[in-house]
ChimeraX commands (.cxc) that place a marker at each C-alpha (Angstrom):
marker #1 position -25.34,-177.92,247.73 radius 0.5
marker #1 position -25.44,-174.53,247.90 radius 0.5
marker #1 position -29.12,-173.02,249.60 radius 0.5
marker #1 position -29.85,-171.76,246.33 radius 0.5
marker #1 position -30.12,-175.04,245.14 radius 0.5
marker #1 position -31.22,-177.05,248.27 radius 0.5
marker #1 position -34.38,-174.62,248.30 radius 0.5
marker #1 position -34.82,-175.74,244.91 radius 0.5
marker #1 position -35.33,-179.26,245.99 radius 0.5
marker #1 position -37.86,-177.89,249.35 radius 0.5
marker #1 position -39.59,-176.88,246.41 radius 0.5
marker #1 position -39.77,-179.91,244.67 radius 0.5
marker #1 position -40.87,-182.07,247.86 radius 0.5
marker #1 position -43.94,-179.37,248.44 radius 0.5
marker #1 position -44.36,-180.09,245.00 radius 0.5
marker #1 position -44.99,-183.51,245.23 radius 0.5
marker #1 position -47.34,-182.62,248.23 radius 0.5
marker #1 position -49.54,-180.63,245.69 radius 0.5
marker #1 position -49.18,-182.39,242.94 radius 0.5
marker #1 position -50.81,-185.81,244.99 radius 0.5
marker #1 position -52.83,-183.39,247.31 radius 0.5
marker #1 position -54.78,-182.24,244.32 radius 0.5
marker #1 position -55.43,-185.67,243.75 radius 0.5
marker #1 position -55.97,-187.26,247.04 radius 0.5
marker #1 position -56.67,-184.38,249.25 radius 0.5
marker #1 position -60.63,-185.16,250.40 radius 0.5
marker #1 position -61.17,-182.93,253.79 radius 0.5
marker #1 position -60.81,-179.81,254.52 radius 0.5
marker #1 position -57.84,-179.69,255.80 radius 0.5
marker #1 position -55.40,-181.72,253.04 radius 0.5
marker #1 position -56.88,-178.57,251.34 radius 0.5
marker #1 position -55.65,-176.09,253.43 radius 0.5
marker #1 position -52.39,-178.13,253.43 radius 0.5
marker #1 position -52.39,-178.20,249.19 radius 0.5
marker #1 position -52.71,-174.97,248.82 radius 0.5
marker #1 position -49.95,-174.56,251.56 radius 0.5
marker #1 position -48.25,-177.30,249.83 radius 0.5
marker #1 position -48.61,-174.86,246.56 radius 0.5
marker #1 position -47.46,-172.02,248.18 radius 0.5
marker #1 position -44.71,-172.67,250.24 radius 0.5
marker #1 position -43.14,-174.59,246.55 radius 0.5
marker #1 position -43.64,-171.44,244.43 radius 0.5
marker #1 position -42.47,-169.21,246.70 radius 0.5
marker #1 position -38.83,-172.04,247.14 radius 0.5
marker #1 position -38.99,-171.58,243.01 radius 0.5
marker #1 position -39.46,-167.60,242.82 radius 0.5
marker #1 position -36.85,-166.97,245.43 radius 0.5
marker #1 position -34.33,-169.46,243.81 radius 0.5
marker #1 position -34.61,-168.08,240.10 radius 0.5
marker #1 position -34.06,-164.99,240.87 radius 0.5
marker #1 position -29.96,-166.04,241.40 radius 0.5
marker #1 position -30.19,-169.42,239.28 radius 0.5
marker #1 position -30.93,-169.32,235.22 radius 0.5
marker #1 position -35.15,-169.87,235.76 radius 0.5
marker #1 position -35.39,-171.94,232.68 radius 0.5
marker #1 position -32.88,-174.93,234.77 radius 0.5
marker #1 position -34.91,-174.68,237.96 radius 0.5
marker #1 position -37.82,-175.17,236.47 radius 0.5
marker #1 position -36.43,-178.06,234.61 radius 0.5
marker #1 position -34.54,-179.01,237.80 radius 0.5
marker #1 position -37.95,-178.20,239.79 radius 0.5
marker #1 position -39.85,-180.12,237.29 radius 0.5
marker #1 position -37.94,-183.45,236.96 radius 0.5
marker #1 position -37.70,-183.98,240.64 radius 0.5
marker #1 position -40.65,-183.10,241.46 radius 0.5
marker #1 position -42.01,-185.95,238.51 radius 0.5
marker #1 position -39.36,-188.22,240.10 radius 0.5
marker #1 position -40.74,-187.36,243.71 radius 0.5
marker #1 position -44.37,-188.13,242.78 radius 0.5
marker #1 position -44.32,-190.64,241.17 radius 0.5
marker #1 position -42.12,-192.26,244.21 radius 0.5
marker #1 position -44.33,-191.83,245.91 radius 0.5
marker #1 position -47.58,-193.04,244.58 radius 0.5
marker #1 position -45.74,-196.46,244.34 radius 0.5
marker #1 position -44.79,-195.96,247.72 radius 0.5
marker #1 position -47.68,-194.30,249.51 radius 0.5
marker #1 position -50.47,-195.89,247.42 radius 0.5
marker #1 position -49.66,-198.94,245.73 radius 0.5
marker #1 position -48.55,-197.59,242.51 radius 0.5
marker #1 position -47.46,-200.23,239.79 radius 0.5
marker #1 position -43.96,-200.11,239.50 radius 0.5
marker #1 position -43.39,-200.66,235.51 radius 0.5
marker #1 position -39.90,-200.73,235.07 radius 0.5
marker #1 position -39.95,-199.01,232.02 radius 0.5
marker #1 position -41.11,-196.27,234.06 radius 0.5
marker #1 position -38.72,-196.41,236.40 radius 0.5
marker #1 position -36.04,-196.08,233.58 radius 0.5
marker #1 position -37.05,-192.78,232.03 radius 0.5
marker #1 position -37.67,-191.30,235.81 radius 0.5
marker #1 position -33.79,-191.51,235.92 radius 0.5
marker #1 position -33.06,-191.12,232.09 radius 0.5
marker #1 position -34.89,-186.90,233.28 radius 0.5
marker #1 position -32.61,-186.72,237.24 radius 0.5
marker #1 position -29.61,-187.41,235.13 radius 0.5
marker #1 position -30.22,-184.90,232.66 radius 0.5
marker #1 position -31.60,-182.59,236.14 radius 0.5
marker #1 position -28.31,-183.19,237.97 radius 0.5
marker #1 position -26.49,-182.40,234.28 radius 0.5
marker #1 position -28.31,-178.59,234.57 radius 0.5
marker #1 position -27.31,-178.46,237.78 radius 0.5
marker #1 position -23.97,-178.96,237.10 radius 0.5
marker #1 position -23.75,-177.27,234.25 radius 0.5
marker #1 position -25.49,-174.17,236.02 radius 0.5
marker #1 position -22.81,-174.50,238.58 radius 0.5
marker #1 position -20.14,-174.30,236.42 radius 0.5
marker #1 position -21.56,-170.61,235.08 radius 0.5
marker #1 position -19.61,-167.73,235.33 radius 0.5
marker #1 position -22.46,-165.36,234.64 radius 0.5
marker #1 position -24.11,-167.12,237.29 radius 0.5
marker #1 position -25.76,-164.30,239.63 radius 0.5
marker #1 position -24.02,-164.14,243.78 radius 0.5
marker #1 position -26.24,-164.30,245.84 radius 0.5
marker #1 position -29.26,-164.39,248.27 radius 0.5
marker link #1:1,2 radius 0.2
marker link #1:2,3 radius 0.2
marker link #1:3,4 radius 0.2
marker link #1:4,5 radius 0.2
marker link #1:5,6 radius 0.2
marker link #1:6,7 radius 0.2
marker link #1:7,8 radius 0.2
marker link #1:8,9 radius 0.2
marker link #1:9,10 radius 0.2
marker link #1:10,11 radius 0.2
marker link #1:11,12 radius 0.2
marker link #1:12,13 radius 0.2
marker link #1:13,14 radius 0.2
marker link #1:14,15 radius 0.2
marker link #1:15,16 radius 0.2
marker link #1:16,17 radius 0.2
marker link #1:17,18 radius 0.2
marker link #1:18,19 radius 0.2
marker link #1:19,20 radius 0.2
marker link #1:20,21 radius 0.2
marker link #1:21,22 radius 0.2
marker link #1:22,23 radius 0.2
marker link #1:23,24 radius 0.2
marker link #1:24,25 radius 0.2
marker link #1:25,26 radius 0.2
marker link #1:26,27 radius 0.2
marker link #1:27,28 radius 0.2
marker link #1:28,29 radius 0.2
marker link #1:29,30 radius 0.2
marker link #1:30,31 radius 0.2
marker link #1:31,32 radius 0.2
marker link #1:32,33 radius 0.2
marker link #1:33,34 radius 0.2
marker link #1:34,35 radius 0.2
marker link #1:35,36 radius 0.2
marker link #1:36,37 radius 0.2
marker link #1:37,38 radius 0.2
marker link #1:38,39 radius 0.2
marker link #1:39,40 radius 0.2
marker link #1:40,41 radius 0.2
marker link #1:41,42 radius 0.2
marker link #1:42,43 radius 0.2
marker link #1:43,44 radius 0.2
marker link #1:44,45 radius 0.2
marker link #1:45,46 radius 0.2
marker link #1:46,47 radius 0.2
marker link #1:47,48 radius 0.2
marker link #1:48,49 radius 0.2
marker link #1:49,50 radius 0.2
marker link #1:50,51 radius 0.2
marker link #1:51,52 radius 0.2
marker link #1:52,53 radius 0.2
marker link #1:53,54 radius 0.2
marker link #1:54,55 radius 0.2
marker link #1:55,56 radius 0.2
marker link #1:56,57 radius 0.2
marker link #1:57,58 radius 0.2
marker link #1:58,59 radius 0.2
marker link #1:59,60 radius 0.2
marker link #1:60,61 radius 0.2
marker link #1:61,62 radius 0.2
marker link #1:62,63 radius 0.2
marker link #1:63,64 radius 0.2
marker link #1:64,65 radius 0.2
marker link #1:65,66 radius 0.2
marker link #1:66,67 radius 0.2
marker link #1:67,68 radius 0.2
marker link #1:68,69 radius 0.2
marker link #1:69,70 radius 0.2
marker link #1:70,71 radius 0.2
marker link #1:71,72 radius 0.2
marker link #1:72,73 radius 0.2
marker link #1:73,74 radius 0.2
marker link #1:74,75 radius 0.2
marker link #1:75,76 radius 0.2
marker link #1:76,77 radius 0.2
marker link #1:77,78 radius 0.2
marker link #1:78,79 radius 0.2
marker link #1:79,80 radius 0.2
marker link #1:80,81 radius 0.2
marker link #1:81,82 radius 0.2
marker link #1:82,83 radius 0.2
marker link #1:83,84 radius 0.2
marker link #1:84,85 radius 0.2
marker link #1:85,86 radius 0.2
marker link #1:86,87 radius 0.2
marker link #1:87,88 radius 0.2
marker link #1:88,89 radius 0.2
marker link #1:89,90 radius 0.2
marker link #1:90,91 radius 0.2
marker link #1:91,92 radius 0.2
marker link #1:92,93 radius 0.2
marker link #1:93,94 radius 0.2
marker link #1:94,95 radius 0.2
marker link #1:95,96 radius 0.2
marker link #1:96,97 radius 0.2
marker link #1:97,98 radius 0.2
marker link #1:98,99 radius 0.2
marker link #1:99,100 radius 0.2
marker link #1:100,101 radius 0.2
marker link #1:101,102 radius 0.2
marker link #1:102,103 radius 0.2
marker link #1:103,104 radius 0.2
marker link #1:104,105 radius 0.2
marker link #1:105,106 radius 0.2
marker link #1:106,107 radius 0.2
marker link #1:107,108 radius 0.2
marker link #1:108,109 radius 0.2
marker link #1:109,110 radius 0.2
marker link #1:110,111 radius 0.2
marker link #1:111,112 radius 0.2
marker link #1:112,113 radius 0.2
view
């Protein structure tokens, strides 16, 4: 995985943080951390979209963020495990991997960054 795709993955991790922060933050520091996570997340996603196809970057960002948020809610907050939901998340992740693979094989993809 090259550095540009790694920035999309890191952006998605920060997305998980700010989505959880929007739901669970109650104090000033939690809200500040949520704001920082939003800034980092979107900065990395925008930087990646300067080199990679915007639609693919956004789909991967949202797909990984969605999967991460569901997993974090289960692991950190004891949300109920719904096997059908996990199956759909797995399907979503397969689509994300497929988009990444198709994007990597696209000869028109810009080089750099």
